NUTOR-468111 format. One record per residue (C-alpha): residue in three letters; x, y, z. Coordinates in steps of 0.2 Angstrom, whole numbers, plus 2048, in hexadecimal, padded with zeros to 3 digits. Example, Ala and Ser with C-alpha at 12.3 -4.5 7.8 and 13.67 -1.06 7.14 Angstrom:
<pts>
ala83E7EA827 ser8447FB824 
</pts>
This chain:
<pts>
met9865DEF73 ser9765D4F74 ser96D5CDF65 ala95F5D9F67 lys96A5E8F65 ala9735E0F56 lys9625DDF4D met95E5F0F51 arg96E5F6F49 glu96C5EBF3A lys95A5F1F37 lys960603F38 met96E600F2C arg9635F7F1F asn95D606F15 gln96B613F17 pro976619F09 ala987613F07 ser98F623F0D val986622F1D gln990618F2A tyr98D615F3C pro99A60FF48 ser99C5FDF4A cys9975F3F5A ser9A85F1F60 gln9AF602F5B val9A4611F5D glu9AF61EF54 asn9BD616F5E gly9B561DF6D gly9B660CF76 arg9C960CF75 gly9CB61DF7C glu9CF626F6C his9C8637F67 his9C963EF55 arg9CC64FF4E val9C5653F3D ser9D165AF32 glu9CE666F24 gly9CC658F17 gly9BE651F21 gln9C8644F29 ser9CC643F3C asp9DC63FF44 ala9DC633F53 leu9E5639F63 pro9ED62CF6E ser9E2626F7C ser9EF62CF89 lys9EC63EF85 arg9DA63DF8A gln9D463CF9B arg9C862DF9F thr9B8630FA8 pro9AD624FB1 ser9A0626FA4 asp9AA61FF96 arg9A2611F8E ser9A6605F80 gly99B601F72 trp98B609F6B val97F60FF77 arg96D615F73 gly965625F7A his96A632F87 gln97462CF96 lys971632FA8 asp983636FAB gly98563FF9B gly990633F93 gly98E625F87 tyr99862BF79 ala9AB62CF7A arg9AD639F6D glu9AF64CF6E met9A7659F62 pro9B4660F55 lys9B9672F57 tyr9B7676F45 ile9B066EF35 thr9B3671F22 gly9A4676F19 gly9A866DF08 ala9AD65DF10 phe99D65DF1B ala992661F0D arg999653F02 ala997647F11 arg98564CF13 ala98064CF00 ala97C63AF00 glu97063CF0F val96864AF06 asn965640EF6 ala95E632EFF met95263DF08 leu94C646EF8 lys94A635EF0 ala93F62FEFE val93563EEFD thr93263EEEA lys93062BEE8 thr91E626EE4 thr916616EE9 gly913607EDE ser90B611ED0 ser91361FEC6 gln903629EC5 val90363BECA phe8F6639ED7 ala90062CEE0 ser90C63AEE6 leu8FE642EF0 pro8FB63DF02 arg8EF62EF04 his8E1639F0C met8E1644EFC arg8DF637EEF arg8CF633EE6 arg8CB626EDA ala8C4633ECD met8D663AECB ser8DB62BEC0 his8CF631EB2 asn8CB643EB6 thr8DA64FEB8 lys8CF65DEBF arg8CE653ECF leu8E1655ED2 pro8E8665EDA arg8ED673ECE arg8FF670ED0 leu8FE65EEC9 arg8F2661EBB asp8FE665EAE leu909656EB2 ala8FA64BEB2 asn8F5652EA1 arg90664FE99 met90763DE9F arg8F663AE98 glu8FB640E87 lys90B636E87 ser901626E8B leu8F562AE7D gln90362DE70 ala90B61CE75 gly8FB613E71 pro8F4604E7A lys9005F6E7F lys8FF5E6E74 lys8FB5D9E80 lys8FC5C7E7C glu8EA5C1E79 pro8E75B1E83 ala8E15A2E79 lys8CE5A3E78 gly8C6594E7F lys8B758BE78 ser8A6590E7E arg89D584E8A lys891580E7C ala8A057BE71 arg8A8571E7F arg898568E82 arg896562E70 his89654FE6F gly8A654EE64 asn8B055AE6F leu8AA552E7F leu8B1541E79 leu8C1549E74 glu8C3550E85 phe8BF540E8E asn8CB536E83 arg8D9543E88 arg8D5541E9B gln8D652FE9B arg8E752DE93 lys8F052AEA4 asn8E2521EAE ile8D5517EA4 trp8C351AEA6 leu8B650DEA7 glu8A750EE9C thr89D512EAB his8A9520EB1 ile89E52FEAE trp890527EB7 his89B523EC6 ala8A3534EC6 lys89353CEC9 arg88F531ED8 phe89F52AEDF his8B0530EE6 met8BC52CED9 val8CE525EDC lys8DC522ED0 lys8E2510ED3 trp8EC503EC9 gly8EB50EEB9 tyr8D8510EBA cys8CC51EEC0 leu8C0514ECC gly8B2518ED8 glu8B7515EEA arg8A6519EF3 pro896522EF0 thr894534EF5 asp885530F00 lys885524F0F cys885513F09 tyr88D506F15 arg87E4FFF1C pro873500F0C cys8814F7F03 tyr8824E9F10 arg86F4E7F0F ala8704E6EFC met87D4D8EFD ser8734CFF0B ser8614D0F04 his8614D7EF2 cys86F4DCEE6 leu87F4E6EE5 leu8864EBED5 gln8994EEED1 asp8A34F2EC2 leu8B24E7EC1 ser8B74EBEAF tyr8C84F0EB5 tyr8CD4DEEB8 cys8D94D8EAB cys8D44C9E9F ile8E24BFE97 glu8DD4B2E8A leu8E74A2E86 lys8E5498E77 gly8ED487E72 glu8ED475E75 glu8E546FE85 asp8F4464E8A lys900472E87 leu8F647FE90 leu8F4473E9F ala90746FE9F ala90C481E9F leu8FF487EAC ser903478EB8 gln914481EBC leu90B490EC4 thr900486ECF cys900477EDC lys8F246BEE0 glu8F746DEF3 ala8EF47EEF3 gly8DF479EEB pro8D8476EDA thr8E347BECB phe8DF480EB9 ala8DD46DEB5 ala8CF46AEC1 ala8C245FEB9 val8B346AEBE ser8BA47AEB6 leu8C4472EA8 ser8B346DE9F gly8AE47FE9E gly89F47EEA9 arg8A6486EB9 gln8B1495EBD gly8C1491EC7 ser8CD49BED2 val8DF497ED7 thr8EE4A0EDE val8FC4A1ED1 tyr90E4A0ED6 arg91E4A3ECC ala923494EC2 gly929485ECD gln92A490EDD tyr91B48AEE7 pro91948DEF6 ser92349DEF5 gln9224ACEE9 pro90F4ACEE6 leu9094B9ED9 gly8F64BAEDE pro8E54B2EDC val8DD4B1ECB ser8CC4AAEC4 tyr8CC4A1EB4 leu8BF49AEA8 trp8C148DE9A arg8B748DE8A pro8AC47EE89 arg8B4470E7E thr8AF46FE6C pro8AC45DE66 gly8BB456E5D glu8C7464E61 thr8D5465E6D his8D8478E6B arg8D2481E7B gln8CF493E80 leu8D249AE92 trp8CE4AAE9A ile8D84AFEAA trp8D24BEEB4 ala8DE4C7EBF his8DF4D7EC9 pro8E84E6EC0 thr8F64E6ECC leu8F94D3EC9 lys8FA4D5EB6 gln90B4DCEB5 asp9124CDEBF leu9064BFEB7 leu9084C4EA4 pro91B4C1EA4 glu91A4B1EAD leu90D4AAEA1 gln9174AFE92 ser9264A6E9A val91D496E9E cys914496E8D arg92449BE84 cys91A4A9E7B ser9284B6E78 glu9234BBE66 ala9184CAE66 val90B4CCE59 ala9094DDE52 pro8F74E3E52 pro8EF4E5E41 val8EF4F6E39 glu8DE4FCE34 pro8DE503E23 glu8D7515E20 val8C7514E16 ser8C4523E0C asn8B252AE0B pro8AE530DF9 glu89F539DFF ala8A9543E0C asp8B6547DFF his8A954DDF3 val8A2559E01 thr8B355FE05 val8B7563DF3 glu8A656DDF1 glu8AA577E01 arg8BB57CDFA lys8B4584DEB pro8B5597DED gly8A459ADE8 asn89C58EDF4 lys898598E04 gly88F592E12 lys87D598E16 pro87B5A3E24 gly87559AE34 ala87A589E2D lys88557DE37 arg89757DE33 lys89D56BE2F arg8AE564E35 ser8BB566E27 asn8CB55BE24 lys8D6569E29 asp8D6561E3B ala8DA550E34 gly8E954FE40 glu8DD54FE4F pro8D753FE57 pro8C6539E51 pro8B853EE5C lys8B452CE61 lys8B3525E72 ile8C151AE78 val8B9509E7B gly8C44FCE84 asp8D6500E89 gly8D850EE7C thr8E7515E86 arg8F3509E7E leu8FC50EE6F pro8F6506E5F ser9074FEE5D thr9074F6E6E pro9064E3E6C val8F84DAE75 thr8FB4C9E6E trp90A4BDE70 lys90C4ACE68 ser91849DE6A ser91F494E5B ser924485E65 thr914482E6F gly90748BE64 ile900494E73 val8F94A5E70 ile8F74B2E7E asn8EB4C1E7B asp8E94D0E87 leu8D64D3E88 thr8D74E1E95 met8C84ECE93 glu8C24E2E85 ile8B54D9E8F leu8AB4E2E9D arg8A74D9EAD tyr8984DEEB9 arg8964D6ECA leu8854D4ED2 ile8864CFEE4 gly8774C9EEE pro8694BCEF0 gln85E4C5EE2 ser86C4C7ED5 his8644BAECA ser8534C3ECB val85B4D3EC6 leu8634CBEB7 ala8534C2EB2 glu8494D2EB2 thr8574DCEA9 leu85C4D0E9B glu8514C7E8E ala8564BAE83 ala85A4BFE71 thr84B4BEE65 val84E4B5E54 cys84F4BFE44 asp8424BDE37 gly8464B7E26 ser8464C8E1D met8584D0E1E lys85C4E2E19 glu86B4E7E0F gln8764EBE1E glu8714DDE28 his87D4D1E20 leu88B4DAE29 leu8844D6E3A trp8884C6E44 trp8764C1E4A pro86D4BFE3A gln87A4B4E34 his87A4AAE44 cys8674A8E43 lys86949EE33 asp86F48FE3C gln861485E44 ser86D47DE51 asn87248EE57 met85F492E5A asp85D482E63 leu86C486E6F leu864497E72 gln854490E77 gln85C484E83 gln866493E8B thr85649DE8C asp84D48FE95 val85B48EEA2 phe85B4A1EA4 asn8484A1EA7 leu84A494EB5 leu8554A1EBF lys8454ACEC1 gly83E49FECD val84E49CED8 cys84C4A4EE9 ser85F4A8EEC thr86E4A9EE2 gly87849EEEE glu86D48FEEA leu87648DEDA pro887483ED8 pro89648EEDA gly89E494ECA thr89048FEBE val892497EAD leu88349BEA1 gly8864A1E8F leu8784ACE88 thr8734B8E7A val8684C6E80 asp85F4D5E78 asp8644E7E7B pro85F4EAE8D arg85B4FCE88 leu84C4F7E7F thr8444F0E8F leu8494FFE9A pro83B503EA7 lys834514EA9 arg839515EBB lys84450BEC7 val83C4FBECD lys8434EEED9 ala8454DDED2 val83D4CFEDC pro83D4BCED9 ser82E4B5ED0 val82C4A5EDA asn8194A5ED9 gln8194A2EC7 ser823492EC8 gln81A482EC3 glu81D470EC8 ala82646BEB8 asp83247AEB9 glu835476ECB glu83D465EC7 lys84846EEBA arg84D47BEC7 ser85246EED3 glu85D466EC7 leu864477EC3 lys86847AED5 leu870469ED7 arg87A466EC7 gly87B478EC0 val87947EEAE pro879470EA0 gln88946EE96 ala881474E86 cys87D485E8D trp88F489E93 asp895491E83 ser8934A2E7D leu8984ACE6D leu8A04B9E79 trp8B04AEE77 glu8B14B2E65 arg8BB4C2E61 ser8B24C5E50 val8A14C5E59 arg8A74D1E67 asp8AD4DDE5A asn89E4DCE4F val8934DFE5E thr89D4EEE64 asp89E4F6E53 asn88C4F5E4F lys8844FAE5F ile875505E5E ser879517E64 glu86E520E70 lys86952DE63 glu86351FE57 leu85A516E64 asn851526E6A arg84C529E58 met845518E56 arg83B51AE66 ser83452AE60 glu82C521E51 leu822515E5C leu80F517E5B val80D513E6D pro81A51DE77 gly824513E84 ser821502E7B arg82E4F6E76 leu8364F7E65 ser8304E9E5A pro8384E1E51 thr8484E2E5B pro8564EAE50 pro8634DDE4A gln8714E7E53 gly8694E5E64 arg86F4D3E68 val87E4D1E74 pro8874C1E79 ile88A4C0E8C leu8914B4E99 leu8894B2EAA val8964ABEB7 his8904A6EC8 gln89A4ADED6 pro89A4A3EE6 gly8984ABEF7 lys8A04A6F07 gln8A7495F05 val8B1493F15 gly8AC490F27 asp89B48AF2D glu89249BF2E leu8894A5F21 asn88C499F13 ser88A4A0F02 trp8884B2F09 gly88D4BEEFB ala88A4B3EEC gly8854BBEDC trp8884BBEC9 asp8954C3EBE leu88F4CAEAD leu89C4CAE9F leu8994D6E90 pro8A24DBE81 lys8A94EDE81 gly89F4FCE7C trp88F4F5E85 gly8934FBE96 met886508E99 ala8794FFE8F phe8794F1E9C trp87D4FCEAB ile86E508EAB pro8614FAEA9 leu86A4F1EB8 val869501EC2 tyr856503EBE arg8534F2EC6 gly8564F8ED7 val8684F2EDA arg8744FCEE5 val885501EDD ala895500EE7 gly8A7504EE5 leu8B84FEEEA his8B4500EFD met8A64F3EFD thr8B04E7EF3 leu8BC4E6F02 lys8AD4E5F0E his8A64D7F04 ser8B64CDF05 gln8B74D1F18 asn8A54CAF1B lys8AA4BAF11 ala8BA4B8F1C ala8C34B7F0C pro8D44C0F08 his8D34CFEFD phe8E04D2EF0 pro8EC4DBEF1 his8E84E0F03 asp8EA4CFF0B tyr8F84C8F00 pro9084CEF08 asp9124C0F01 cys90E4C6EEF pro9174D4EE5 ala9074DDEE3 gly9034DBEF6 ala9144E2EFB arg9124F1EEF phe9014F4EF7 gln9084F4F09 glu915501F04 glu90850CEFC gln8FD50AF0B glu90B50EF17 ala90F51EF0E glu8FD523F0E leu8FA520F20 leu90A528F26 asp906537F1C arg8F5539F23 phe8FD536F35 lys909544F31 arg8FC550F2C arg8F4550F3D pro8FA55CF4B pro907553F56 ala8FC556F65 lys8EE54DF5C arg8F753DF57 ala8F752DF5F asn908528F67 tyr90B517F61 ile91B515F6A lys913517F7B his90550BF75 gly9134FEF71 cys90E4FDF5F leu91D4FBF53 ala9144F9F43 pro904505F42 phe905507F2F arg90C4F7F28 cys90D4E6F2F arg91F4DFF30 trp91C4CDF2A gln92D4C9F26 gln9344CEF37 leu9264C5F40 ala92A4B4F37 glu93C4B6F39 glu93B4B9F4C trp92F4ABF4F glu93B49FF45 leu9494A5F51 leu93F4A2F60 met93A491F5B arg94C48DF58 glu952493F69 glu945489F71 gly94B479F68 ala95D47DF6C glu95847FF7F gly94E46FF7F lys95C465F77 gly96B46EF7F asp97446EF6F glu98147CF6F gln98347CF5C ser971480F59 ala97248EF66 ala981495F5C lys978494F4C thr96949DF54 glu9754ABF59 val97C4ACF47 val96A4ADF40 thr9664BAF4D glu9744C5F47 glu96F4C2F35 val95D4C8F38 ala9644D7F42 ser96F4DCF33 gln9614DAF27 gln9564E6F31 asn9634F3F32 thr9664F3F20 ala95B4FEF14 pro94C4F5F0D thr94D4EDEFC tyr9414E5EF0 arg9474D3EF3 pro93A4C5EF3 ser9324C1F04 cys9384B2F0D phe9284AFF16 asn9194A7F0E ile9064A5F11 leu900493F16 arg8F448EF08 asn8F647BF09 arg8E4474F0B arg8E9465F15 ser8F446FF21 leu8E647CF23 arg8D946FF28 leu8E5468F35 leu8E9479F3C ser8D747EF3C gly8D246EF46 trp8DF472F53 cys8D8483F56 arg8C747CF59 pro8BD487F4D thr8AD48CF54 thr89F498F50 ser8A24ABF51 lys89C4ABF63 gly8A649CF68 gln898492F6F arg898481F65 pro8A6478F5D cys8A8475F4A arg8A5464F42 gly8B6463F3C ala8BF465F4D ala8BC453F52 glu8C444CF42 ala8D5455F45 pro8E344BF4D pro8E8450F5F leu8F445FF62 thr904458F69 pro91645FF69 ala91C452F5C ala90E457F50 val912469F53 thr924466F4F ser92145DF3F phe91446AF39 arg920478F3D ser92E470F34 ala92446EF25 his91E481F25 arg92C48CF2A met92B49FF29 ser91849DF25 leu9094A7F29 val8F74A2F2A trp8E74ABF26 val8DB4ACF35 arg8CA4B3F3A leu8C94BBF4B thr8B84BEF53 leu8B74C9F62 leu8AF4C1F72 ser8AA4D2F79 lys8A74E4F73 gly8B44EDF68 lys8B84F1F56 pro8C84EAF4F glu8D24F5F44 pro8DF4F2F36 his8F14EEF3D ala8EB4E9F4E met8F64DDF57 val8F14CBF5A cys8FA4C5F6A ala8FB4B5F74 pro8F34B6F86 thr8FD4B1F95 ala8F84A4FA2 glu8F14B1FAE asp8E74B8FA0 leu8DF4A8F9C lys8DB4A5FAF leu8D24B5FB0 phe8C94B2FA0 gly8C34A1FA7 lys8BD4A9FB7 lys8B44B7FAE gln8B14B5F9C ser8A84C6F9A ser8B94CFF9F ser8BE4DBF91 gly8D14D6F92 pro8E14DBF9A gln8EA4ECF97 glu8FB4F0F8F pro9064FBF9B pro90B50BF92 his91C50BF8A lys929519F8B asp92C524F7C his93F524F7A ile93F52CF69 lys93553BF70 cys94253DF7E arg95053CF72 ile94854AF67 lys945555F76 ser957553F7C lys95E557F6B lys953567F6B lys95956CF7C ser96B569F77 ser969574F68 lys962582F73 glu970580F7F ala97D581F71 ala974591F6A thr97559AF7B ser987595F7F leu98E59BF6E pro9945AEF6C pro9885BBF66 ser9915BBF55 asp98C5A9F52 val97A5ABF56 arg9755AAF44 glu97E59AF41 val976592F50 ser965594F48 asp96A589F3A ile96F57AF45 thr96456BF43 pro96355BF4D ala96C551F3F ser97B55EF40 leu97E55BF52 pro98E552F57 asn98F53FF56 pro97F53CF4C ser98552CF45 lys985524F57 asp972526F58 pro96951BF4B his959526F4D ser962537F49 ser95A539F38 ser94F548F34 asp94053EF2F leu93B538F41 val929539F44 leu92353BF56 gly91952CF5C val91F520F4F trp92E513F50 pro93C516F44 asp944509F3A pro94C4FDF3F leu93E4F6F4B pro9424EDF5B ser93B4DBF5D val9284DBF58 thr9244CBF61 ser92A4CFF73 his9294E2F72 cys9184E2F7C ser9134D9F8C arg90A4CCF81 val9134C2F73 thr90E4C8F62 leu9084BBF56 gly9024C5F47 trp8F84D4F41 val8E74D8F3A thr8E54DEF28 gln8D24E0F28 gly8C74E4F37 asp8B64ECF3B phe8A64E9F43 ser89E4DBF38 leu88B4DEF35 ser8894CCF2F val88F4C5F40 gly88A4D3F4B cys89B4D5F54 gly8AD4DBF50 glu8B64D0F44 ala8C84D1F3E leu8D24C8F30 gly8E54C6F30 phe8F44BBF31 val8FD4B3F3F ser90D4AAF40 val90B497F3E ser919493F4A gly9134A0F57 leu901499F56 leu906487F58 asp91148CF67 thr902496F6F leu8F5488F6C leu90147BF73 lys902485F84 gln8F0489F85 pro8E347EF8E val8D7474F84 glu8C847FF8A his8D048FF85 arg8D9489F75 gly8D8496F67 lys8D54A5F73 leu8E04B4F6F leu8E24C6F72 leu8E04D5F66 arg8E54E7F69 asn8E34F5F5D pro8F2500F59 ser8EB510F62 ser8E5507F72 leu8ED4FEF81 his8DE4F3F84 tyr8DE4E0F7F arg8CE4D8F79 trp8CB4C5F79 val8C84BDF68 lys8C54ACF61 leu8D04A6F53 asn8C849DF44 ile8D1495F35 asp8C4493F28 val8C7486F1B 
</pts>
């Protein structure tokens, strides 16, 4: 019997009573076997032998539906007589089933539900006279029964607060504190949430990009005016101790070969901010942690005790803090002080009065909060990293070295202003603090500023800092100042000078005088004087005092309403309105010979709690606000690696690559299969993640094989085969979180040498760089020595397209062949060669599996059809022989383990692109990425001098190669 007939019989038997039985498929009342029955008096039939019955040509086996032409189809004769009782008992079940189906009502048990649908009316549910007369009595009885039962007691849902109650200030803050327990909010979060697309990253809720179109306006702001960013999510770690012991401990994390360290003379004095790449203790050049910026507090005469701030990315903090505790031997955690509960006698008195039975509230009066809800959190906004438990230690000290480590995360805010007019925005927003008069009120002795004004030396220092700050108003561009300059200052509350409408800050060059021009030239040449480096922001007591005594918006508005002239400035300035700050100059592009100092700006460091008080005045000066997306573009235009995107040898970079691969693969799977790019046919092995480890290992093997062939040494060839087997076995095993064996070349001297060999030119490749003539000649001996010193190394490169095109992330950087260079020499306007399409073996294998499963389903007997539908490709025979037989295969993507990444395409792969886009600063496509040092040297050695540094670039979803010029900026 076919599967269709089996399904039909199964459907017919689905809702029948147990007493109703139909003949089976293989035996229809035993008619298929030639037996005919005789019903006895008991209702049972006796089978006669098949020999006593004459066979007819119309006898058929099995169940046959409908009337047959030859009158046959059922091999069973009608009985001659039946017993009434037995027949009635056999039909009783069928009659009961029929009566049940007739009297059964639909979903509801109402009387009108038993009527046909065309006779039902909505009014019948509440007016029984609408029913037919035969059903009115039943409906009335059911109604009386329901009234006697009474209404059902339903569980009343918890009544939520009204919107007016939810929007009260205290309730709003309680709700905001609850929502930021998992992901910390910055102080500007609500402002950003109304205007930005928010993302949850690194334990924070950050703005990624504005909701309006902003790419070109943000670039124009960075190039001509000012761009504002909130970098308060960066973590600050404070170190205190003797200078010699601090330098001895920190020297284990850095190396002079990679650039200036913590002991650089320029930054050690406290006048400049420094940056350095930190490694694990004694592991240079391998196992880097990531880049950090640091700032020393200026020396105090006669003291050797120093203070250091280290700023790190939040993904780097979990690796950096344990390493600092290890090298500084700070394993003793200091418990945070417990704040004593101060009782308020006035509040207690009011509570006692309210508890009296005779004391009733007046009608219409506001109800005050009582102490019955004392267990609830206080309605105070969390300032700083309030998500940490009160018992969580943030301070560690060492009894042997005397070094103390403090975690100042979210204790100091950091705003970054990028652009040539950043200093003009700061000059119009901030005003130096005014001196307090001699008269002091009762509560002013608790404030820090009146006490600070009593010392004349402090006032003299404030005057010097004010004069230097006023000189910034006449500077044409922020890039003219020395990089990393630090200026300490105390300013008035910027809310007091908030303009009525937004204005665009411009430099006031026309107001400069000849006397100020000499001071301004000295400021550009030597930077800020040493006396103006320090700031009271370094003192924790001053920061806490400023945060606790900040003027609220309500009090500030009340003071403004009492002014005689609306809109004028408050005079005198309230004593709580002085804030210590630090201005740190951020250098722009410092590598290469193009766009020097592009993207320079200032960093504004503030105490916590004052975020919105400074943010709104800055916005009112015409700045453009950006998010995380423009931070990446800013680094890309400066040709600088961005953390953690461009640090694949760091733990944070490896974690970022895994998250990015999962996100891109999930986005790829959400597209329909017909709309996806087939990366296998395009010859792209790593469309979502760059396999740096495999690239470095394969190039190391290739160089060893060339050395073995050149020397004819059999032992070296045998070693190469052993290493090849080891690499293959490592690729077949499951991925583990072992430290990467490759490393990024950061040796300054080696980078200069390699940059000279690549003949760095301008972005259009027209004129050579000045440093190209100073590099030694590129010879095989020099390449061999350089390669032996930097094995398994990658180098950061900048690639500029020589024709049209837009590079994309994870694009392949390949070496051109000799024929490609000849064609390029004849016609330099050529776009580039083409990659021949590859064959998709994975797709063919999946199709063959599906075809084999269908064949297996058709070859099995009908009784096993249901089992065939459960067969999966993984359950087919011999799945272990096929390494790609797992059920997580994705069409168009190579599964692990990957084949050779260097020789998979027609052009040898040297590396990949991590950042790529059309650069508005250069006017053509630019890409940033890493290439293998061994592969680059091998390519440069084979290229002619006139084409040295020319490579090919191909996007993952394209077969077209583009000519690019390679630059190594140092």
